[in-house]
DSSP file (Angstrom, degrees, kcal/mol; ACC not computed):
  #  RESIDUE AA STRUCTURE BP1 BP2  ACC     N-H-->O    O-->H-N    N-H-->O    O-->H-N    TCO  KAPPA ALPHA  PHI   PSI    X-CA   Y-CA   Z-CA
    1    1 A X              0   0    0      0, 0.0    28,-0.6     0, 0.0     2,-0.3   0.000 360.0 360.0 360.0 125.4    9.4   -7.3    8.4
    2    2 A X    >   -     0   0    0     26,-0.1     3,-2.4     4,-0.1    23,-0.3  -0.784 360.0 -85.6-111.6 154.2    9.6   -8.3   12.0
    3    3 A X  T 3  S+     0   0    0     -2,-0.3    23,-0.2     1,-0.3     3,-0.1  -0.334 118.1  25.4 -54.7 131.1    9.2   -6.3   15.2
    4    4 A X  T 3  S+     0   0    0     21,-3.1    -1,-0.3     1,-0.4    22,-0.1   0.151  90.4 130.4  96.6 -18.9   12.6   -4.7   16.1
    5    5 A X    <   -     0   0    0     -3,-2.4    20,-2.8    20,-0.1    -1,-0.4  -0.343  54.9-129.6 -64.9 147.8   13.9   -4.8   12.5
    6    6 A X  E     +A   24   0A   0     18,-0.2     2,-0.3    -3,-0.1    18,-0.2  -0.737  29.2 180.0 -95.0 151.6   15.4   -1.5   11.2
    7    7 A X  E     -A   23   0A   0     16,-2.9    16,-2.9    -2,-0.3     2,-0.4  -0.946  31.2-104.5-143.3 161.7   14.2   -0.1    7.9
    8    8 A X  E     -A   22   0A   0     -2,-0.3     2,-0.7    14,-0.2    14,-0.3  -0.738  29.6-131.5 -86.1 141.4   14.9    2.9    5.7
    9    9 A X  E     -A   21   0A   0     12,-2.9    11,-3.1    -2,-0.4    12,-1.0  -0.861  30.7-167.4 -92.9 118.6   12.3    5.7    5.8
   10   10 A X  E     -A   19   0A   0     -2,-0.7     2,-1.0     9,-0.2     9,-0.3  -0.921  19.7-146.2-117.7 126.2   11.7    6.5    2.1
   11   11 A X  E     +A   18   0A   0      7,-3.2     7,-1.6    -2,-0.5     3,-0.4  -0.806  24.3 169.8 -88.6 105.0    9.8    9.5    0.8
   12   12 A X  S    S+     0   0    0     -2,-1.0    -1,-0.2     1,-0.2     5,-0.1   0.730  71.7  57.0 -88.1 -23.3    8.0    8.2   -2.3
   13   13 A X  S    S+     0   0    0      3,-0.1     2,-0.3     2,-0.0    -1,-0.2  -0.249  90.8  96.0-101.7  44.7    5.8   11.3   -2.9
   14   14 A X  S    S-     0   0    0     -3,-0.4     2,-0.5    -2,-0.1     3,-0.1  -0.879  81.8 -99.8-127.2 161.1    8.7   13.7   -3.1
   15   15 A X  S    S+     0   0    0      1,-0.4     2,-0.1    -2,-0.3    -3,-0.0  -0.908 118.4  18.8-124.4 103.7   10.6   15.2   -6.0
   16   16 A X  S    S-     0   0    0     -2,-0.5    -1,-0.4    -5,-0.1     2,-0.1   0.578  99.3-135.9 -84.5 163.0   13.0   13.6   -6.0
   17   17 A X        +     0   0    0     -5,-0.1    54,-2.8    -2,-0.1    55,-0.3  -0.431  41.9 139.2 -70.6 152.5   12.1   10.4   -4.0
   18   18 A X  E     -AB  11  70A   0     -7,-1.6    -7,-3.2    52,-0.3     2,-0.4  -0.977  53.5 -74.7 178.0 172.3   14.6    9.2   -1.6
   19   19 A X  E     +AB  10  69A   0     50,-2.7    50,-2.3    -2,-0.3    -9,-0.2  -0.699  36.2 173.2 -84.5 126.7   15.7    7.8    1.7
   20   20 A X  E     -     0   0A   0    -11,-3.1    45,-3.0    -2,-0.4     2,-0.3   0.442  55.9 -37.2-117.0  -3.0   15.6   10.3    4.6
   21   21 A X  E     -AB   9  64A   0    -12,-1.0   -12,-2.9    43,-0.3     2,-0.4  -0.997  62.9 -71.7 172.3-169.5   16.3    8.2    7.6
   22   22 A X  E     -AB   8  63A   0     41,-3.0    40,-2.7    -2,-0.3    41,-1.9  -0.936  37.6-179.8-119.5 138.8   16.1    5.0    9.6
   23   23 A X  E     -AB   7  61A   0    -16,-2.9   -16,-2.9    -2,-0.4     2,-0.4  -0.879  20.2-129.0-131.6 166.8   13.0    3.6   11.4
   24   24 A X  E     -AB   6  60A   0     36,-2.6    36,-1.8    -2,-0.3     2,-0.5  -0.947  22.4-118.7-119.2 138.7   12.2    0.6   13.5
   25   25 A X  E     + B   0  59A   0    -20,-2.8   -21,-3.1    -2,-0.4    34,-0.2  -0.638  35.0 170.5 -73.1 121.8    9.3   -1.8   13.0
   26   26 A X  E     +     0   0A   0     32,-2.9     2,-0.3    -2,-0.5    33,-0.2   0.532  69.3  29.4-112.0 -12.9    7.3   -1.6   16.2
   27   27 A X  E    S- B   0  58A   0     31,-1.4    31,-1.6   -25,-0.1    -1,-0.3  -0.947  83.7-127.1-145.8 126.9    4.3   -3.6   15.0
   28   28 A X  E     -     0   0A   0     -2,-0.3   -26,-0.1    29,-0.2    28,-0.1  -0.150  52.2 -55.6 -70.4 169.5    4.4   -6.4   12.4
   29   29 A X  E     +     0   0A   0    -28,-0.6     2,-0.3    28,-0.1    28,-0.2  -0.069  60.0 165.8 -52.9 136.9    2.3   -6.5    9.4
   30   30 A X  E     - B   0  56A   0     26,-2.0    26,-2.6    -3,-0.1    -3,-0.0  -0.961  47.0 -72.0-145.2 159.1   -1.5   -6.4    9.7
   31   31 A X  E     - B   0  55A   0     -2,-0.3     2,-1.1    24,-0.2    24,-0.3  -0.217  44.7-122.9 -57.9 138.5   -4.3   -5.7    7.2
   32   32 A X    >   -     0   0    0     22,-2.4     3,-1.6     1,-0.2    22,-0.2  -0.717  23.2-167.2 -85.8 101.0   -4.6   -2.1    6.1
   33   33 A X  G >  S+     0   0    0     -2,-1.1     3,-1.5     1,-0.3     4,-0.2   0.675  78.1  74.7 -64.5 -19.7   -8.2   -1.2    7.0
   34   34 A X  G >  S+     0   0    0      1,-0.3     3,-1.1     2,-0.2    -1,-0.3   0.748  82.7  69.5 -67.9 -19.9   -8.1    1.9    4.9
   35   35 A X  G <  S+     0   0    0     -3,-1.6     9,-2.7     1,-0.2    12,-0.3   0.689  99.0  49.5 -68.2 -18.5   -8.4   -0.2    1.8
   36   36 A X  G <  S+     0   0    0     -3,-1.5     2,-0.8    -4,-0.2    -1,-0.2   0.390  88.9  92.5-101.7   3.2  -12.0   -1.1    2.8
   37   37 A X    X   -     0   0    0     -3,-1.1     3,-2.2    -4,-0.2     6,-0.2  -0.855  59.6-160.4-102.2 106.8  -13.1    2.5    3.4
   38   38 A X  T 3  S+     0   0    0     -2,-0.8    -1,-0.1     1,-0.3     5,-0.1   0.723  92.6  56.6 -59.8 -19.9  -14.7    4.0    0.2
   39   39 A X  T 3  S+     0   0    0     -3,-0.1    -1,-0.3     3,-0.1     2,-0.3   0.546  91.2  93.1 -86.2  -7.9  -14.1    7.5    1.6
   40   40 A X  S X  S-     0   0    0     -3,-2.2     3,-1.9    -6,-0.2     0, 0.0  -0.630  80.0-127.1 -93.4 145.5  -10.3    6.9    2.1
   41   41 A X  T 3  S+     0   0    0      1,-0.3    -1,-0.1    -2,-0.3    -6,-0.0   0.780 110.6  50.8 -56.2 -28.3   -7.7    7.9   -0.5
   42   42 A X  T 3  S+     0   0    0     -8,-0.1    -1,-0.3    -5,-0.1    -4,-0.1   0.167  77.4 143.3-101.8  19.8   -6.3    4.3   -0.4
   43   43 A X    <   -     0   0    0     -3,-1.9     2,-0.4    -6,-0.2    -8,-0.2  -0.326  28.8-170.1 -56.9 136.4   -9.6    2.5   -0.9
   44   44 A X    >   -     0   0    0     -9,-2.7     3,-1.8     3,-0.1     9,-0.1  -0.907  13.8-160.9-134.0 104.6   -9.3   -0.6   -3.1
   45   45 A X  T 3  S+     0   0    0     -2,-0.4    -1,-0.1     1,-0.3    -7,-0.0   0.720  92.0  57.6 -58.4 -22.9  -12.6   -2.1   -4.2
   46   46 A X  T 3  S+     0   0    0     -3,-0.1     2,-0.3     2,-0.0    -1,-0.3   0.670  84.6  97.4 -81.8 -18.1  -10.8   -5.4   -4.9
   47   47 A X    <   -     0   0    0     -3,-1.8     2,-0.4   -12,-0.3     5,-0.2  -0.559  58.7-162.2 -78.6 134.3   -9.5   -5.8   -1.4
   48   48 A X  B >   -C   51   0B   0      3,-0.7     3,-0.9    -2,-0.3    -2,-0.0  -0.955  22.9-136.2-119.8 131.9  -11.6   -8.1    0.9
   49   49 A X  T >  S+     0   0    0     -2,-0.4     3,-0.5     1,-0.3    -1,-0.1   0.801 107.8  54.0 -56.5 -29.5  -11.3   -8.1    4.7
   50   50 A X  T 3  S+     0   0    0      1,-0.3    -1,-0.3    -3,-0.0     2,-0.1   0.800 127.2  19.6 -76.4 -27.8  -11.4  -11.9    4.7
   51   51 A X  B <  S-C   48   0B   0     -3,-0.9    -3,-0.7     0, 0.0    -1,-0.3  -0.594  91.2-155.6-139.1  73.6   -8.4  -12.0    2.2
   52   52 A X    <   -     0   0    0     -3,-0.5    -3,-0.1    -5,-0.2     3,-0.1  -0.124  15.5-165.2 -58.7 143.6   -6.7   -8.7    2.5
   53   53 A X  S    S+     0   0    0    -21,-0.1     2,-0.4     1,-0.1    -1,-0.1   0.787  73.9  53.5 -89.4 -36.5   -4.6   -7.4   -0.4
   54   54 A X        -     0   0    0    -22,-0.2   -22,-2.4   -10,-0.1     2,-0.3  -0.840  60.7-179.1-114.3 139.0   -2.9   -4.6    1.5
   55   55 A X  E     -B   31   0A   0     -2,-0.4     2,-0.3   -24,-0.3   -24,-0.2  -0.894   5.0-165.9-128.6 158.8   -0.9   -4.8    4.8
   56   56 A X  E     -B   30   0A   0    -26,-2.6   -26,-2.0    -2,-0.3     2,-0.3  -0.936   7.2-150.0-139.8 163.6    0.9   -2.2    6.8
   57   57 A X  E     -     0   0A   0     -2,-0.3     2,-0.4   -28,-0.2   -29,-0.2  -0.898  20.6-122.1-126.9 158.6    3.4   -2.0    9.7
   58   58 A X  E     -B   27   0A   0    -31,-1.6   -32,-2.9    -2,-0.3   -31,-1.4  -0.873  33.9-176.0-102.3 139.6    3.8    0.5   12.4
   59   59 A X  E     -B   25   0A   0     -2,-0.4     2,-0.4   -34,-0.2   -34,-0.2  -0.858  17.3-151.8-128.9 161.6    7.2    2.2   12.7
   60   60 A X  E     -B   24   0A   0    -36,-1.8   -36,-2.6    -2,-0.3     2,-0.1  -0.990  33.2-103.5-131.1 146.1    9.0    4.7   14.9
   61   61 A X  E     +B   23   0A   0     -2,-0.4   -38,-0.2   -38,-0.2     3,-0.1  -0.402  38.0 170.6 -66.6 138.5   11.7    7.1   13.9
   62   62 A X  E     -     0   0A   0    -40,-2.7     2,-0.3     1,-0.2   -39,-0.2   0.724  64.6 -10.3-112.9 -52.5   15.3    6.1   14.9
   63   63 A X  E     -B   22   0A   0    -41,-1.9   -41,-3.0     0, 0.0    -1,-0.2  -0.936  59.2-135.5-157.2 126.7   17.6    8.5   13.1
   64   64 A X  E     -B   21   0A   0     -2,-0.3   -43,-0.3   -43,-0.2     2,-0.2  -0.527  28.2-117.0 -78.9 151.6   17.3   11.0   10.4
   65   65 A X  E     -     0   0A   0    -45,-3.0    44,-0.2    -2,-0.2     3,-0.1  -0.585  10.8-138.4 -77.5 148.2   19.8   11.2    7.5
   66   66 A X  E    S+     0   0A   0     42,-2.1     2,-0.4     1,-0.3    43,-0.2   0.813  94.5  27.5 -72.4 -31.3   21.8   14.4    7.3
   67   67 A X  E    S-     0   0A   0     41,-1.8    -1,-0.3   -48,-0.0     2,-0.1  -0.998  89.3-116.9-134.4 130.6   21.3   14.2    3.5
   68   68 A X  E     -     0   0A   0     -2,-0.4     2,-0.8    -3,-0.1   -48,-0.2  -0.429  22.1-141.0 -62.5 137.4   18.5   12.6    1.6
   69   69 A X  E     -B   19   0A   0    -50,-2.3   -50,-2.7    -2,-0.1    39,-0.1  -0.913  26.7-145.2-101.0 106.4   19.8    9.7   -0.6
   70   70 A X  E  >  -B   18   0A   0     -2,-0.8     4,-2.5   -52,-0.3   -52,-0.3  -0.259  17.7-118.5 -78.5 158.2   17.7   10.2   -3.7
   71   71 A X  H  > S+     0   0    0    -54,-2.8     4,-2.7     1,-0.2     5,-0.2   0.915 116.7  52.2 -59.9 -44.1   16.4    7.4   -6.0
   72   72 A X  H  > S+     0   0    0    -55,-0.3     4,-1.6     1,-0.2    -1,-0.2   0.885 109.8  50.0 -59.8 -35.9   18.4    8.7   -8.9
   73   73 A X  H  > S+     0   0    0      2,-0.2     4,-0.8     1,-0.2    -2,-0.2   0.910 110.6  49.2 -67.0 -42.5   21.5    8.6   -6.7
   74   74 A X  H >< S+     0   0    0     -4,-2.5     3,-0.9     1,-0.2     6,-0.2   0.940 112.2  48.6 -61.3 -46.9   20.8    5.0   -5.6
   75   75 A X  H 3< S+     0   0    0     -4,-2.7    -1,-0.2     1,-0.2    -2,-0.2   0.803 112.5  48.0 -64.7 -29.5   20.3    4.0   -9.3
   76   76 A X  H 3< S+     0   0    0     -4,-1.6     2,-0.7    -5,-0.2    -1,-0.2   0.545  87.3 100.2 -89.3  -7.2   23.5    5.6  -10.4
   77   77 A X    X<  -     0   0    0     -3,-0.9     3,-1.9    -4,-0.8     4,-0.1  -0.704  60.2-155.3 -86.6 115.7   25.7    4.2   -7.7
   78   78 A X  G >  S+     0   0    0     -2,-0.7     3,-1.3     1,-0.3     4,-0.2   0.798  92.8  64.4 -58.9 -29.7   27.7    1.1   -8.9
   79   79 A X  G 3  S+     0   0    0      1,-0.2    -1,-0.3     2,-0.1     3,-0.2   0.658 107.4  42.7 -68.8 -13.4   28.0   -0.2   -5.3
   80   80 A X  G X  S+     0   0    0     -3,-1.9     3,-1.6    -6,-0.2     6,-0.3   0.206  77.5 112.3-114.7  14.2   24.2   -0.6   -5.3
   81   81 A X  T <  S+     0   0    0     -3,-1.3    -1,-0.1     1,-0.3    -2,-0.1   0.790  82.3  44.6 -60.5 -29.0   23.8   -2.1   -8.8
   82   82 A X  T 3  S+     0   0    0     -4,-0.2    -1,-0.3    -3,-0.2    -2,-0.1   0.419  84.0 126.2 -95.1   1.8   22.7   -5.5   -7.4
   83   83 A X    X>  -     0   0    0     -3,-1.6     4,-2.8     1,-0.1     3,-0.9  -0.341  67.1-128.4 -63.9 139.8   20.4   -4.1   -4.8
   84   84 A X  H 3>>S+     0   0    0     11,-0.5     4,-3.0     1,-0.3     5,-1.0   0.843 108.3  61.0 -59.0 -34.4   16.8   -5.5   -5.0
   85   85 A X  H 345S+     0   0    0     10,-0.3     4,-0.5     3,-0.2    -1,-0.3   0.871 113.1  37.0 -59.5 -36.8   15.4   -1.9   -5.1
   86   86 A X  H <45S+     0   0    0     -3,-0.9    -2,-0.2    -6,-0.3    -1,-0.2   0.906 122.6  41.8 -82.5 -44.2   17.3   -1.3   -8.4
   87   87 A X  H  <5S+     0   0    0     -4,-2.8    -2,-0.2     1,-0.1    -3,-0.2   0.879 128.6  27.4 -75.1 -36.9   17.0   -4.7   -9.9
   88   88 A X  T  <5S-     0   0    0     -4,-3.0    -3,-0.2    -5,-0.3    -2,-0.1   0.824  87.1-148.5 -94.1 -37.7   13.3   -5.4   -9.1
   89   89 A X      < +     0   0    0     -5,-1.0     2,-0.6    -4,-0.5    -4,-0.1   0.467  47.3 138.6  83.5   0.7   12.1   -1.8   -8.9
   90   90 A X        -     0   0    0     -6,-0.4    -1,-0.3     1,-0.2    -2,-0.1  -0.711  32.5-170.4 -81.5 121.4    9.5   -2.5   -6.2
   91   91 A X        +     0   0    0     -2,-0.6     3,-0.2     1,-0.1    -1,-0.2   0.659  66.6  70.6 -89.9 -16.7    9.7    0.4   -3.9
   92   92 A X  S    S-     0   0    0      1,-0.3     2,-0.4     0, 0.0    -1,-0.1   0.993 112.8  -4.9 -67.7 -64.0    7.5   -0.8   -1.0
   93   93 A X  S    S+     0   0    0     -8,-0.0     2,-0.3     2,-0.0    -1,-0.3  -0.964  70.2 154.6-140.1 118.5    9.4   -3.5    0.6
   94   94 A X        -     0   0    0     -2,-0.4     2,-0.1    -3,-0.2    -9,-0.0  -0.991  43.4-105.4-139.1 147.6   12.7   -5.0   -0.5
   95   95 A X        -     0   0    0     -2,-0.3   -11,-0.5     1,-0.0     2,-0.4  -0.392  29.2-151.9 -68.2 151.6   15.6   -6.7    1.3
   96   96 A X        -     0   0    0    -13,-0.1   -13,-0.0   -12,-0.1     2,-0.0  -0.986  11.1-134.3-128.5 121.5   18.7   -4.7    2.0
   97   97 A X     >  -     0   0    0     -2,-0.4     4,-2.8     1,-0.1     5,-0.2  -0.328  26.5-111.1 -69.8 155.4   22.1   -6.5    2.3
   98   98 A X  H  > S+     0   0    0      1,-0.2     4,-2.5     2,-0.2     5,-0.2   0.893 118.9  49.3 -55.0 -43.7   24.4   -5.5    5.1
   99   99 A X  H  > S+     0   0    0      1,-0.2     4,-2.3     2,-0.2    -1,-0.2   0.903 112.2  48.6 -65.4 -40.1   26.9   -3.9    2.8
  100  100 A X  H  > S+     0   0    0      2,-0.2     4,-2.7     1,-0.2     5,-0.2   0.915 110.8  51.3 -63.8 -42.7   24.1   -1.9    1.0
  101  101 A X  H  X S+     0   0    0     -4,-2.8     4,-2.6     1,-0.2     5,-0.2   0.944 111.8  46.3 -58.6 -49.7   22.8   -0.8    4.3
  102  102 A X  H  X S+     0   0    0     -4,-2.5     4,-2.1     1,-0.2    -1,-0.2   0.911 113.5  49.1 -61.5 -43.2   26.2    0.5    5.4
  103  103 A X  H  X S+     0   0    0     -4,-2.3     4,-2.4     2,-0.2    -1,-0.2   0.918 111.9  47.5 -63.9 -45.1   26.8    2.2    2.1
  104  104 A X  H  X S+     0   0    0     -4,-2.7     4,-2.1     1,-0.2    -2,-0.2   0.899 110.6  52.2 -65.4 -40.1   23.4    4.0    2.1
  105  105 A X  H  X>S+     0   0    0     -4,-2.6     5,-2.9    -5,-0.2     4,-0.5   0.900 109.6  50.2 -61.3 -39.6   23.9    5.1    5.7
  106  106 A X  H ><5S+     0   0    0     -4,-2.1     3,-1.1     4,-0.2     5,-0.2   0.932 109.3  50.4 -61.1 -46.5   27.3    6.5    4.7
  107  107 A X  H 3<5S+     0   0    0     -4,-2.4    -1,-0.2     1,-0.3    -2,-0.2   0.860 110.4  51.0 -59.4 -35.9   25.7    8.4    1.8
  108  108 A X  H 3<5S-     0   0    0     -4,-2.1   -42,-2.1    -5,-0.1   -41,-1.8   0.522 118.6-112.3 -81.5  -7.3   23.1    9.8    4.1
  109  109 A X  T <<5S+     0   0    0     -3,-1.1    -3,-0.2    -4,-0.5    -2,-0.1   0.722  91.8 101.4  87.8  21.4   25.7   11.0    6.6
  110  110 A X      <       0   0    0     -5,-2.9    -4,-0.2    -6,-0.2    -5,-0.1   0.020 360.0 360.0-125.0  28.4   25.0    8.6    9.5
  111  111 A X              0   0    0     -6,-0.4    -5,-0.1    -5,-0.2    -1,-0.1   0.497 360.0 360.0 -62.0 360.0   27.7    6.0    9.0
């Protein structure tokens, strides 16, 4: 993810999970310092500041979707059957092809 790239804003801790909008990367990946804080919810005892396991990016909101595009909806859509999110199942960071991007934006009501 590079500065200026657009990304989907995905609510993973929602029921159902889904894409709720578009955001822009405003700071490229850097080590996630919360992984080293034992008091933090995201503490990871295996993560080392010299060789970080976890990275984060800073984003800014660009445009909300009119309608959430849910994970079940994404999985059931034949137009997205080859999408990395569906095939690989890794929800954090996956590439999105231009046609997939356009289709998801249309589903979210921002085409």
